[in-house]
C-alpha positions in Angstrom: 94.9 13.8 4.4 94.8 10.1 5.2 92.8 9.2 8.3 93.9 5.8 9.7 91.6 2.8 10.1 90.7 2.4 13.7 89.7 -0.4 16.1 86.5 -1.0 18.0 86.8 -1.8 21.7 86.5 -5.5 22.7 85.3 -6.7 26.1 87.0 -10.0 25.6 89.7 -11.4 23.3 87.9 -13.4 20.5 89.5 -16.7 19.4 88.8 -17.6 15.8 90.8 -19.2 13.0 90.4 -16.1 10.7 91.9 -13.7 13.2 95.5 -12.6 13.9 96.8 -10.9 17.1 99.3 -8.0 17.5 100.7 -6.2 20.5 99.0 -2.8 21.1 101.9 -0.4 21.2 101.7 2.8 23.3 102.9 5.6 21.1 101.8 8.0 18.4 99.8 6.6 15.5 101.4 7.7 12.2 100.9 7.5 8.5 104.2 7.6 6.6 104.2 8.7 3.0 107.5 7.9 1.1 108.2 8.8 -2.6 111.5 8.7 -4.5 112.7 12.0 -3.1 110.3 12.9 -0.3 109.2 11.7 3.1 106.1 12.9 5.1 105.3 11.8 8.7 101.7 12.5 9.7 100.2 11.9 13.1 96.7 10.4 12.9 94.0 12.8 11.8 96.4 15.6 11.3 97.3 17.2 7.9 100.5 18.7 9.3 103.9 17.2 8.3 105.7 16.2 11.5 109.2 15.5 10.1 110.8 18.2 12.2 109.9 16.3 15.4 111.7 13.2 14.2 114.8 14.2 12.2 116.7 10.9 12.6 113.6 8.8 11.8 113.0 11.0 8.7 116.5 10.2 7.4 116.0 6.5 8.0 112.6 6.5 6.3 114.1 8.2 3.2 116.1 4.9 2.6 112.9 2.9 2.4 111.0 1.9 -0.8 108.1 4.3 -1.9 104.8 3.6 -0.4 102.3 4.6 2.3 102.8 2.9 5.6 100.7 2.7 8.8 102.1 2.2 12.2 103.0 3.6 15.6 106.0 5.8 16.6 107.2 4.7 20.0 109.9 5.2 22.6 110.9 2.0 24.2 112.2 1.4 27.8 113.3 -2.1 28.8 111.7 -3.6 25.7 108.3 -2.0 26.1 106.8 1.2 24.6 106.4 4.0 27.1 103.8 6.7 26.4 105.4 9.2 28.8 108.6 9.3 26.8 107.0 9.8 23.4 105.2 12.8 24.9 108.6 14.3 25.5 109.1 14.2 21.7 106.2 16.5 21.0 108.1 19.8 20.9 108.8 22.3 18.2 111.9 24.1 19.4 114.7 22.9 17.2 117.3 22.8 20.0 114.9 20.9 22.2 114.0 18.5 19.4 117.6 17.6 19.0 118.1 17.2 22.8 114.9 15.0 23.2 115.9 12.9 20.1 119.1 11.9 21.8 117.4 11.2 25.2 114.3 9.5 23.8 115.1 7.8 20.4 112.0 6.7 18.5 111.1 3.6 16.6 108.5 3.3 13.9 106.5 0.1 14.4 104.9 -0.7 11.0 101.9 -2.9 10.8 100.1 -2.1 7.5 100.6 -0.7 4.1 98.1 1.2 1.9 100.0 1.9 -1.3 103.1 0.6 -3.2 104.8 2.9 -5.8 101.7 5.0 -6.1 99.3 2.1 -6.5 96.7 1.5 -3.8 96.5 -1.9 -2.1 94.0 -0.7 0.5 91.4 -3.1 -0.8 93.7 -6.1 -0.8 93.1 -8.6 2.1 95.1 -7.9 5.3 97.4 -10.9 5.0 98.3 -9.9 1.4 99.1 -6.3 2.6 101.2 -7.8 5.4 103.2 -9.8 2.8 103.7 -6.7 0.7 104.8 -4.8 3.8 107.4 -7.5 4.6 108.7 -7.3 1.0 108.9 -3.5 0.9 110.1 -2.4 4.3 113.7 -3.0 5.3 113.9 -3.2 9.1 116.6 -1.1 10.9 117.4 0.1 14.4 114.7 2.7 14.1 112.2 0.8 11.9 110.6 -2.5 12.8 107.8 -4.7 11.6 105.0 -5.5 14.1 104.9 -9.3 14.7 101.5 -11.0 14.5 100.4 -14.3 15.8 97.6 -16.9 15.2 96.8 -17.0 18.9 97.1 -14.3 21.6 99.1 -16.6 23.9 102.5 -15.0 23.2 101.1 -11.5 23.8 99.3 -12.4 27.0 102.7 -13.2 28.6 103.4 -9.5 28.6 100.0 -8.2 29.6 101.3 -6.6 32.8 103.6 -4.4 30.7 101.8 -3.5 27.5 98.7 -1.5 26.6 96.7 -4.3 25.1 96.2 -6.6 22.2 94.8 -5.8 18.7 92.7 -8.4 16.9 92.3 -8.3 13.1 90.3 -10.2 10.5 92.8 -11.7 8.1 90.5 -10.9 5.2 89.8 -7.2 6.2 90.4 -4.4 3.7 91.8 -1.1 4.8 88.8 1.2 5.4 90.3 4.7 5.9 88.9 6.6 8.8 86.5 3.9 9.8 86.0 1.7 12.8 84.1 -1.3 11.4 84.8 -4.1 13.9 87.1 -6.1 11.6 89.9 -4.6 13.8 89.3 -4.8 17.6 91.4 -3.9 20.6 91.3 -5.3 24.1 93.1 -2.9 26.5 95.0 -4.3 29.5 95.1 -0.9 31.0 92.0 1.0 32.1 90.8 4.5 30.9 88.8 7.3 32.5 87.9 10.9 32.1 88.9 13.1 35.1 88.3 16.7 36.1 91.4 18.6 36.9 90.9 21.5 39.4 94.5 22.4 40.3 98.0 22.3 38.9 101.4 22.3 40.5 104.4 23.3 38.3 107.7 21.5 38.7 111.1 22.5 37.2 114.1 20.7 35.9 117.5 22.4 35.2 115.9 25.7 36.1 113.0 25.4 33.6 109.5 24.3 33.8 109.4 20.6 32.9 105.7 19.9 33.5 102.8 20.1 35.9 101.1 17.7 38.3 97.4 17.6 37.6 95.2 17.4 40.8 91.7 16.0 40.2 88.5 16.8 42.0 88.9 13.6 44.1 92.5 14.5 45.0 94.3 12.2 42.7 97.7 13.4 41.3 98.7 12.8 37.7 102.0 13.9 36.2 101.8 15.8 32.9 105.4 16.5 31.5 106.4 18.3 28.4 104.8 21.1 26.2 101.2 20.1 27.0 101.6 21.6 30.4 101.3 25.0 28.8 97.8 24.1 27.4 96.8 22.8 30.8 97.9 26.0 32.6 96.0 28.1 30.1 92.8 26.1 30.4 92.9 26.2 34.2 93.6 30.0 34.2 90.7 30.7 31.8 88.1 28.2 33.0 89.1 27.1 36.5 89.1 23.4 35.6 89.3 21.1 32.6 88.8 17.5 31.7 91.5 15.0 30.6 91.5 11.4 29.4 93.8 9.2 31.4 95.0 5.6 31.3 96.0 3.6 34.4 96.5 0.1 35.7 94.3 0.2 38.8 92.5 2.7 41.0 93.0 2.3 44.8 92.1 4.3 47.9 95.3 6.3 47.4 94.5 7.2 43.8 95.5 5.8 40.3 98.4 3.4 39.8 100.7 4.5 36.9 98.4 7.1 35.5 99.2 8.8 32.2 97.4 11.8 30.6 96.5 10.5 27.2 94.6 13.6 26.0 93.5 17.0 27.3 89.8 17.3 26.4 89.1 20.9 27.3 87.1 23.0 29.8 84.0 21.6 31.4 81.8 24.0 29.3 83.5 22.8 26.1 83.2 19.1 26.5 
C-alpha cells in the first residue's frame, strides 16, 4: 500500500524563488497504479481497490502509460471542484454507481508521479517528476494535469471559490506517508470539529438521500449519500458523535456553506 506524501498547514503563503504553487482541489486523494494490462485506483491510506466506484475513469486510465500517479479525483461544477458531489460517488451498489457516474462525472487531476514502467522516480526532484508526468500522461476529458505557477497570483484570483493553495519546494523528493514541510497548504476555507446531537432524515424519489446534522449549538449541516447510514448508527448507539467540517464563515445564524469532511466517531471514541 502506498501512503501519499502530505502537506503541513501554513498560516501564510510563503513567497520564495524555489517554490511552486498549485490549486488545492476539493476531492478524494488517489494513488493510481497502471501496468500494461491492469489499473488500480486507491484512495489515500486505503489498501482497497476502488475501481468499481469509477468505471468510466478506470477505462480512461487503462489507455495511459504504465506508472504510479498521485492526484485528486474531483467532480466539477462551473469550473470548480465540489466536495459535496464527489461524496455522492462513494457508493457500492452497482446500479447506483452507474447512476451517480452519469450525474456526477469525475476528473482525475494528476500532480505527481512516483514510478515509470516499474522504476521509481520518487527521489528525483519535484520539477523533474513534473516533467516526467507531462511526458507520460495524456490528458483527456477525464484526466487533467494540475497547473503550477511560480507565484500564487493566478490562484488567488479564485480564492473565494477554491479550497486553498498548495506550496511545494521544487527540489523536494517524494516522501511517502510523510508531512515534512517541503509541501505546505494554505486553506481559504476554515475547518472545525463539531458535536452532532441530532439527525433529520430527508428523502429523494422515495428513498433516503441523506441526513441533516444538528450540532450542540444548533447549527445545521447537510450530510448526503451513504455516510448518512454511519451517522445514524453512531447517534443511535452513542447519542452523539463528532465530525470534521469545512466552512467559509461562521455567523450568528450558523456556518456558511458547511460540508462534512469526515465523521470522527462517538465522543467516547475520539
